[in-house]
SEKE-268274 format. One record per residue (C-alpha): residue number from 1; residue in three letters; chain; x, y, z. Coordinates in pm, 1 decimal, m for minus. Layout:
N
(rodren NUM,'ALA','A',(X,Y,Z))
...
This chain:
69
(rodren 1,'MET','A',(9260.6,14973.2,11783.8))
(rodren 2,'PRO','A',(9124.9,15259.4,11991.1))
(rodren 3,'ALA','A',(8796.9,15217.8,12175.9))
(rodren 4,'LEU','A',(8509.2,15409.7,12022.2))
(rodren 5,'TYR','A',(8245.0,15366.3,12292.6))
(rodren 6,'GLU','A',(8266.8,15724.8,12423.0))
(rodren 7,'LYS','A',(8223.9,15864.7,12070.9))
(rodren 8,'TYR','A',(7928.4,15629.8,12020.4))
(rodren 9,'TRP','A',(7764.5,15740.4,12346.7))
(rodren 10,'GLN','A',(7799.1,16103.7,12241.1))
(rodren 11,'SER','A',(7647.9,16031.6,11899.4))
(rodren 12,'VAL','A',(7335.7,15865.9,12046.6))
(rodren 13,'ASP','A',(7317.2,16090.4,12356.1))
(rodren 14,'GLU','A',(7340.3,15792.9,12592.3))
(rodren 15,'GLY','A',(7583.7,15635.3,12835.0))
(rodren 16,'PRO','A',(7680.4,15281.3,12930.7))
(rodren 17,'SER','A',(7407.9,15016.4,12913.6))
(rodren 18,'ASN','A',(7372.9,14639.2,12909.6))
(rodren 19,'LEU','A',(7399.5,14658.3,12529.5))
(rodren 20,'ASP','A',(7769.9,14738.7,12570.7))
(rodren 21,'HIS','A',(7985.0,14431.6,12542.9))
(rodren 22,'ALA','A',(8330.9,14321.9,12438.1))
(rodren 23,'PHE','A',(8214.1,14094.8,12155.3))
(rodren 24,'HIS','A',(8191.0,14255.9,11814.3))
(rodren 25,'GLU','A',(8229.5,14128.6,11462.8))
(rodren 26,'PHE','A',(8332.6,14297.1,11143.3))
(rodren 27,'VAL','A',(8065.7,14280.4,10874.0))
(rodren 28,'GLY','A',(8250.5,14470.7,10604.6))
(rodren 29,'ILE','A',(8547.2,14677.1,10503.5))
(rodren 30,'ARG','A',(8515.8,15006.7,10322.7))
(rodren 31,'VAL','A',(8723.6,15303.3,10218.6))
(rodren 32,'PRO','A',(8701.2,15580.1,10481.5))
(rodren 33,'GLY','A',(8471.0,15867.2,10391.8))
(rodren 34,'PRO','A',(8480.2,16235.1,10491.3))
(rodren 35,'ASP','A',(8307.6,16165.6,10825.0))
(rodren 36,'ASP','A',(8582.6,15921.2,10919.0))
(rodren 37,'GLN','A',(8871.8,16160.5,10874.3))
(rodren 38,'ASP','A',(8878.7,16263.5,11242.4))
(rodren 39,'LEU','A',(8954.7,15905.5,11355.2))
(rodren 40,'PRO','A',(9323.2,15846.1,11429.9))
(rodren 41,'VAL','A',(9519.5,15609.3,11208.9))
(rodren 42,'TRP','A',(9655.8,15347.2,11444.3))
(rodren 43,'GLY','A',(9814.3,15098.2,11205.1))
(rodren 44,'SER','A',(9790.6,14905.7,10881.0))
(rodren 45,'TRP','A',(9546.1,14631.1,10777.6))
(rodren 46,'ASP','A',(9831.0,14381.3,10808.2))
(rodren 47,'GLN','A',(9895.0,14490.4,11167.5))
(rodren 48,'MET','A',(9526.1,14458.3,11253.3))
(rodren 49,'ILE','A',(9506.6,14108.4,11106.4))
(rodren 50,'GLN','A',(9824.1,14003.7,11289.7))
(rodren 51,'ARG','A',(9686.2,14136.5,11620.1))
(rodren 52,'MET','A',(9350.9,13966.0,11570.2))
(rodren 53,'LYS','A',(9520.9,13634.6,11493.9))
(rodren 54,'ALA','A',(9743.2,13673.3,11801.0))
(rodren 55,'ALA','A',(9435.8,13734.9,12020.8))
(rodren 56,'ALA','A',(9228.4,13451.3,11872.9))
(rodren 57,'ARG','A',(9086.2,13224.8,12145.8))
(rodren 58,'ARG','A',(9274.6,13425.6,12409.6))
(rodren 59,'TRP','A',(9072.4,13749.0,12413.7))
(rodren 60,'ASP','A',(9010.3,13861.9,12773.0))
(rodren 61,'VAL','A',(8669.6,14034.3,12774.9))
(rodren 62,'THR','A',(8724.8,14142.0,13135.6))
(rodren 63,'LEU','A',(8968.8,14402.2,13002.1))
(rodren 64,'SER','A',(8675.0,14587.9,12845.2))
(rodren 65,'PRO','A',(8596.3,14893.1,13060.3))
(rodren 66,'ASN','A',(8225.9,14801.2,13043.2))
(rodren 67,'CYS','A',(8254.8,14428.1,13097.6))
(rodren 68,'ASP','A',(8062.7,14432.6,13426.1))
(rodren 69,'LEU','A',(7751.0,14611.7,13292.5))
């Protein structure tokens, strides 16, 4: 899954802060709308679920580019 932090910073006209972290949770799933069409398709739902299960309890937050903020 591609990182979206740079796009987020541009949308709020900010940069890195201590609110950036590597822990996020999904609160819902929805059909993409017109504003989402510029995001690249990186894989299927099945691939995402498989990757999340493979990373469970082994996620290395130090790999986040903003881990040390």
